[in-house]
C-alpha positions, 0 to 999 in steps of 0.5 A: 500499500502506497502512503504517498504524502500527497495522496494519502488520507490519514483521517480516512486511515484512522477511521478505518482503523477504528472500524477494524477494531470491532470483531466477534470477540470485541463487539463493543468498545468505548471511546477510551478503549478506541483511543488507547488501542490506537494511540489517539487523544480523546478529542480526535477519537470523539471526532472520528467516532462521531463522524462514523455515527453520523454517517451511520456506520457506528451506533453510540449508546447514550446512557452507556456510551458503548460503541458498536457497528451498525447494520449499515456497516454490516451491509457495507462489509457484505456488499464489499464481499460480494463485490469480489470475485474471490468469494464466488471462485472459492465457493465454487471450488470448495463446493465441488471438492465437498460434493466429490469427497464429503470432507470438511473445508474451512477457508481463511484469509491471513491478514497480518496477525489475523485469520478471518473465515470467509467460507466453510463446508461441513462433511456429513456425519462427522465430528466438527471442529471449526476455527472461530470466524476471526482469530487475532494473534493466531499467527506468531513470528515464534518458531514453536508457535508457528509449528503449532499453528501449522499443525492445528490448521492441518488437523482442521 
């Protein structure tokens, strides 16, 4: 990703980083948690959150001040997934292999230090072990952990 000084928006980058903090394990955050995680001051964090709330991508509970992604954010993400040919191509291949061999298949994308599940099919009449839809810190640079991760991925 190019970060050319004339064509790179730091504000957009920070807004997207805020949205990327939410996942299955962290569905709700507070302004303080967001500021601390992204190393932002509270005023800037408030501006980014308020903008995302006004645009409809985040919801903020007036009583508890908890912040969570909105339905519009879910729709946006779903539309992005549908806009790529990757999912269609993956589904076709996985469905064919599943149909021909009756095996369980999980497809994950590795993004930095995360695994994100994008599609899976389960074999009939088998015990099911499944990785979570989203796993942070699953891929570790430490040799012992790496071999465990490879083994774990091969088992599933």
